[in-house]
ROSE-4610 file (N, C-alpha, C; in Angstrom, 1 decimal, always signed):
// ROSE-4610
residu = [M/M/M/Q/Q/Q/D/D/D/Q/Q/Q/H/H/H/F/F/F/M/M/M/Q/Q/Q/Q/Q/Q/W/W/W/N/N/N/A/A/A/G/G/G/H/H/H/D/D/D/R/R/R/F/F/F/S/S/S/E/E/E/G/G/G/L/L/L/D/D/D/H/H/H/G/G/G/L/L/L/A/A/A/K/K/K/L/L/L/A/A/A/G/G/G/K/K/K/I/I/I/A/A/A/A/A/A/R/R/R/L/L/L/R/R/R/R/R/R/R/R/R/A/A/A/P/P/P/R/R/R/Q/Q/Q/R/R/R/G/G/G/P/P/P/E/E/E/Q/Q/Q/R/R/R/G/G/G/A/A/A/E/E/E/S/S/S/P/P/P/L/L/L/A/A/A/R/R/R/K/K/K/A/A/A/R/R/R/L/L/L/T/T/T/T/T/T/L/L/L/S/S/S/V/V/V/I/I/I/G/G/G/G/G/G/V/V/V/L/L/L/A/A/A/G/G/G/A/A/A/S/S/S/L/L/L/G/G/G/M/M/M/V/V/V/A/A/A/P/P/P/L/L/L/V/V/V/L/L/L/A/A/A/I/I/I/D/D/D/C/C/C/P/P/P/Q/Q/Q/T/T/T/P/P/P/L/L/L/E/E/E/A/A/A/A/A/A/R/R/R/S/S/S/C/C/C/T/T/T/Q/Q/Q/A/A/A/A/A/A/L/L/L/A/A/A]
num = [1/1/1/2/2/2/3/3/3/4/4/4/5/5/5/6/6/6/7/7/7/8/8/8/9/9/9/10/10/10/11/11/11/12/12/12/13/13/13/14/14/14/15/15/15/16/16/16/17/17/17/18/18/18/19/19/19/20/20/20/21/21/21/22/22/22/23/23/23/24/24/24/25/25/25/26/26/26/27/27/27/28/28/28/29/29/29/30/30/30/31/31/31/32/32/32/33/33/33/34/34/34/35/35/35/36/36/36/37/37/37/38/38/38/39/39/39/40/40/40/41/41/41/42/42/42/43/43/43/44/44/44/45/45/45/46/46/46/47/47/47/48/48/48/49/49/49/50/50/50/51/51/51/52/52/52/53/53/53/54/54/54/55/55/55/56/56/56/57/57/57/58/58/58/59/59/59/60/60/60/61/61/61/62/62/62/63/63/63/64/64/64/65/65/65/66/66/66/67/67/67/68/68/68/69/69/69/70/70/70/71/71/71/72/72/72/73/73/73/74/74/74/75/75/75/76/76/76/77/77/77/78/78/78/79/79/79/80/80/80/81/81/81/82/82/82/83/83/83/84/84/84/85/85/85/86/86/86/87/87/87/88/88/88/89/89/89/90/90/90/91/91/91/92/92/92/93/93/93/94/94/94/95/95/95/96/96/96/97/97/97/98/98/98/99/99/99/100/100/100/101/101/101/102/102/102/103/103/103/104/104/104/105/105/105]
x = [+48.5/+49.1/+48.0/+47.1/+46.1/+45.1/+44.9/+44.0/+44.6/+45.9/+46.6/+46.4/+46.6/+46.5/+45.0/+44.1/+42.7/+42.4/+42.8/+42.5/+43.2/+44.4/+45.0/+44.3/+43.8/+43.1/+41.7/+41.1/+39.8/+39.9/+41.0/+41.2/+41.5/+42.3/+42.7/+41.5/+40.6/+39.5/+38.1/+38.1/+36.8/+36.2/+37.0/+36.4/+35.8/+36.5/+36.0/+34.8/+34.8/+33.6/+32.4/+32.6/+31.5/+30.9/+31.8/+31.4/+30.5/+31.0/+30.3/+28.9/+28.9/+27.7/+26.7/+27.1/+26.2/+25.7/+26.5/+26.1/+25.0/+25.3/+24.4/+23.1/+23.1/+21.8/+21.0/+21.7/+21.0/+20.4/+21.1/+20.5/+19.3/+19.4/+18.3/+17.1/+17.3/+16.2/+15.6/+16.3/+15.8/+14.9/+15.4/+14.6/+13.3/+13.3/+12.1/+11.2/+11.7/+10.8/+10.1/+10.9/+10.3/+9.2/+9.5/+8.5/+7.2/+7.4/+6.2/+5.4/+6.1/+5.4/+4.6/+5.1/+4.4/+3.1/+3.3/+2.2/+1.2/+1.6/+0.7/-0.6/-1.7/-3.0/-3.1/-3.8/-4.0/-4.7/-4.1/-4.8/-5.9/-6.9/-8.0/-7.8/-8.1/-8.0/-9.1/-8.9/-9.9/-11.3/-11.4/-12.7/-13.4/-12.7/-13.3/-13.6/-13.0/-13.3/-14.7/-15.2/-16.5/-16.2/-17.3/-17.1/-16.6/-15.8/-15.3/-16.3/-16.5/-17.5/-17.1/-18.0/-17.6/-16.7/-17.0/-16.2/-14.8/-14.6/-13.3/-12.5/-13.2/-12.6/-12.1/-12.9/-12.6/-11.4/-11.4/-10.3/-9.0/-9.1/-7.8/-7.3/-8.2/-7.7/-7.2/-7.9/-7.4/-6.0/-5.8/-4.5/-3.4/-3.7/-2.7/-2.5/-3.5/-3.4/-2.5/-2.7/-1.9/-0.5/-0.2/+1.2/+1.8/+1.1/+1.6/+1.9/+1.0/+1.2/+2.4/+2.6/+3.7/+5.0/+5.1/+6.3/+6.6/+5.6/+5.8/+6.3/+5.7/+6.2/+7.6/+7.9/+9.2/+10.3/+10.0/+10.9/+11.1/+10.1/+10.2/+11.0/+10.7/+11.5/+13.0/+13.4/+14.8/+15.4/+14.7/+15.2/+15.3/+14.3/+14.2/+15.5/+16.0/+17.3/+18.4/+18.5/+19.6/+19.4/+18.2/+18.0/+18.3/+17.9/+18.2/+19.7/+20.4/+21.8/+22.5/+22.1/+22.7/+22.4/+21.1/+20.7/+21.2/+21.5/+21.9/+23.3/+24.3/+25.7/+26.3/+25.5/+26.1/+26.4/+26.9/+27.1/+25.8/+25.8/+24.5/+23.5/+24.0/+23.0/+22.4/+23.3/+22.8/+21.9/+22.3/+21.5/+20.1/+20.1/+18.8/+17.9/+18.4/+17.6/+17.2/+18.1/+17.8/+17.0/+17.3/+16.5/+15.1/+15.0/+13.6/+12.8/+13.4/+12.7/+12.3/+13.3/+13.0/+11.9/+11.9/+10.9/+9.5/+9.5/+8.2/+7.6/+8.5/+8.1/+7.2]
y = [-75.2/-74.7/-74.5/-75.5/-75.4/-74.2/-74.1/-73.0/-71.6/-71.5/-70.2/-70.0/-71.0/-70.8/-70.5/-71.1/-70.9/-69.4/-68.9/-67.6/-66.5/-66.8/-65.9/-65.8/-67.0/-67.0/-66.3/-66.5/-65.9/-64.4/-63.9/-62.4/-61.8/-62.6/-62.0/-61.9/-62.8/-62.8/-62.4/-62.0/-61.7/-60.4/-59.4/-58.2/-58.4/-59.1/-59.3/-60.2/-61.2/-62.1/-61.3/-60.5/-59.7/-58.7/-58.1/-57.1/-57.9/-59.0/-59.8/-60.3/-60.7/-61.2/-60.0/-58.9/-57.7/-57.3/-57.3/-56.9/-57.9/-59.2/-60.2/-60.2/-60.0/-60.0/-58.7/-57.6/-56.4/-56.5/-57.1/-57.3/-58.3/-59.3/-60.3/-59.6/-58.8/-58.1/-57.1/-56.4/-55.5/-56.2/-57.4/-58.1/-58.6/-59.1/-59.6/-58.5/-57.3/-56.1/-55.7/-55.7/-55.3/-56.2/-57.5/-58.5/-58.4/-58.2/-58.0/-56.8/-55.7/-54.5/-54.6/-55.4/-55.7/-56.5/-57.5/-58.5/-58.2/-57.2/-56.9/-56.2/-56.7/-55.9/-54.7/-53.7/-52.5/-52.8/-52.3/-52.5/-51.5/-51.9/-51.0/-50.4/-49.2/-48.5/-49.1/-48.8/-49.3/-48.7/-47.5/-47.0/-47.7/-48.3/-49.0/-50.4/-51.0/-52.4/-52.5/-53.6/-53.8/-53.9/-53.9/-54.1/-55.5/-55.6/-56.9/-57.7/-58.9/-59.7/-60.1/-60.4/-60.8/-62.1/-63.0/-64.2/-63.9/-63.0/-62.7/-61.9/-61.1/-60.3/-61.3/-62.2/-63.2/-64.0/-64.5/-65.3/-64.5/-63.2/-62.3/-62.1/-61.8/-61.6/-62.9/-64.0/-65.3/-65.6/-65.4/-65.6/-64.8/-63.5/-62.6/-63.1/-63.5/-64.0/-65.3/-66.2/-67.4/-67.1/-66.3/-65.9/-65.2/-64.3/-63.6/-64.6/-65.5/-66.5/-67.4/-67.8/-68.7/-67.9/-66.7/-65.9/-65.6/-65.3/-65.1/-66.3/-67.4/-68.7/-69.1/-68.9/-69.2/-68.3/-67.0/-66.1/-66.4/-66.7/-67.1/-68.4/-69.3/-70.6/-70.4/-69.4/-69.2/-68.3/-67.4/-66.4/-67.0/-67.8/-68.3/-69.0/-70.0/-70.6/-69.6/-68.6/-67.7/-66.8/-66.4/-65.7/-66.5/-67.8/-68.6/-68.9/-69.0/-69.2/-68.0/-66.8/-65.5/-65.3/-65.5/-65.2/-66.3/-67.4/-68.5/-69.1/-68.4/-68.9/-70.0/-70.8/-71.9/-73.1/-74.1/-75.4/-75.9/-76.7/-77.1/-77.8/-78.6/-79.2/-78.2/-77.3/-76.3/-75.3/-75.0/-74.0/-74.6/-75.9/-76.5/-76.4/-76.7/-76.6/-75.2/-74.3/-72.9/-72.2/-72.4/-71.7/-72.2/-73.5/-74.1/-73.6/-73.6/-73.1/-71.6/-70.8/-69.4/-69.2/-70.0/-69.9/-70.3/-71.3/-71.8/-70.9/-70.2/-69.4/-68.2]
z = [+67.2/+66.0/+65.0/+64.8/+63.9/+64.2/+65.5/+66.0/+65.6/+65.7/+65.3/+63.9/+63.0/+61.6/+61.2/+61.9/+61.6/+62.0/+63.1/+63.5/+62.6/+62.1/+61.2/+59.9/+59.4/+58.2/+58.3/+59.5/+59.8/+59.8/+60.5/+60.6/+59.3/+58.5/+57.2/+56.2/+56.3/+55.3/+55.9/+57.2/+57.8/+57.2/+57.0/+56.4/+55.1/+54.2/+52.9/+52.9/+53.8/+54.0/+54.5/+55.5/+56.0/+55.0/+54.2/+53.2/+52.1/+51.7/+50.7/+51.2/+52.5/+53.1/+53.2/+53.7/+53.8/+52.5/+51.4/+50.1/+49.6/+49.8/+49.3/+50.0/+51.3/+52.1/+51.7/+51.5/+51.1/+49.8/+48.8/+47.5/+47.5/+48.3/+48.5/+49.1/+50.2/+50.8/+49.9/+49.1/+48.1/+47.1/+46.6/+45.6/+46.2/+47.5/+48.1/+48.3/+48.8/+49.0/+47.7/+46.6/+45.3/+44.9/+45.1/+44.7/+45.5/+46.8/+47.7/+47.3/+47.0/+46.6/+45.4/+44.4/+43.2/+43.4/+44.3/+44.5/+45.5/+46.4/+47.6/+47.1/+47.5/+47.1/+48.0/+47.5/+48.3/+49.6/+50.6/+52.0/+52.2/+52.7/+53.0/+54.4/+54.6/+55.9/+56.9/+58.2/+59.2/+58.9/+58.3/+58.1/+56.9/+56.0/+54.9/+55.2/+56.2/+56.6/+57.3/+57.2/+58.0/+59.5/+60.3/+61.7/+62.0/+63.0/+63.4/+64.2/+63.8/+64.4/+65.8/+66.7/+68.1/+68.1/+67.2/+67.1/+66.7/+65.7/+65.2/+66.3/+67.0/+68.1/+69.2/+69.6/+70.6/+70.2/+68.9/+68.4/+68.4/+68.0/+68.0/+69.4/+70.3/+71.7/+72.4/+72.1/+72.6/+72.1/+70.8/+70.3/+70.9/+71.1/+71.8/+73.2/+73.9/+75.3/+75.4/+74.5/+74.5/+74.2/+73.2/+72.9/+74.1/+74.7/+75.9/+77.0/+77.3/+78.3/+78.1/+76.8/+76.5/+76.6/+76.2/+76.3/+77.8/+78.6/+80.0/+80.7/+80.4/+81.0/+80.6/+79.4/+78.9/+79.5/+79.6/+80.2/+81.7/+82.4/+83.8/+84.0/+83.1/+83.1/+82.9/+82.2/+81.9/+83.0/+83.6/+84.5/+85.9/+86.3/+87.7/+88.2/+87.4/+87.8/+88.0/+87.1/+87.3/+88.6/+88.9/+90.1/+91.3/+91.3/+92.4/+92.6/+91.5/+91.5/+92.1/+91.7/+92.2/+93.7/+94.0/+95.4/+96.4/+96.0/+96.9/+96.5/+96.8/+96.4/+97.2/+97.9/+98.7/+97.8/+98.4/+97.7/+97.2/+96.2/+95.6/+96.5/+97.4/+98.4/+99.3/+99.9/+100.8/+100.1/+98.8/+98.1/+97.8/+97.5/+97.2/+98.4/+99.6/+100.8/+101.1/+101.2/+101.6/+100.6/+99.3/+98.3/+98.2/+98.4/+98.3/+99.5/+100.7/+101.9/+101.7/+101.2/+101.0/+99.9/+98.9/+97.9/+98.3/+99.2/+99.7/+100.9/+101.5/+102.7/+102.3]
């Protein structure tokens, strides 16, 4: 019964809540953007910047490599169990044996 009352109240006020939330977030984003525009220094174009030093280039590329490796590892860690569960629909004990053997083969 309490769930029904909660859902009725949620449905009754959801549109007004969403409209107010959208308005507030848009107003906040506008104020942040205006403040950043006022405070941001003028960016120099690539032709006006000096040449990138070898150390700065290596640091930039290493950072990108580390971020890419972490993201790839995290995505594999999340997807691998799902693939195994879909490919091996046996009981857990049988699935563990057959999927492990198939993965190691």
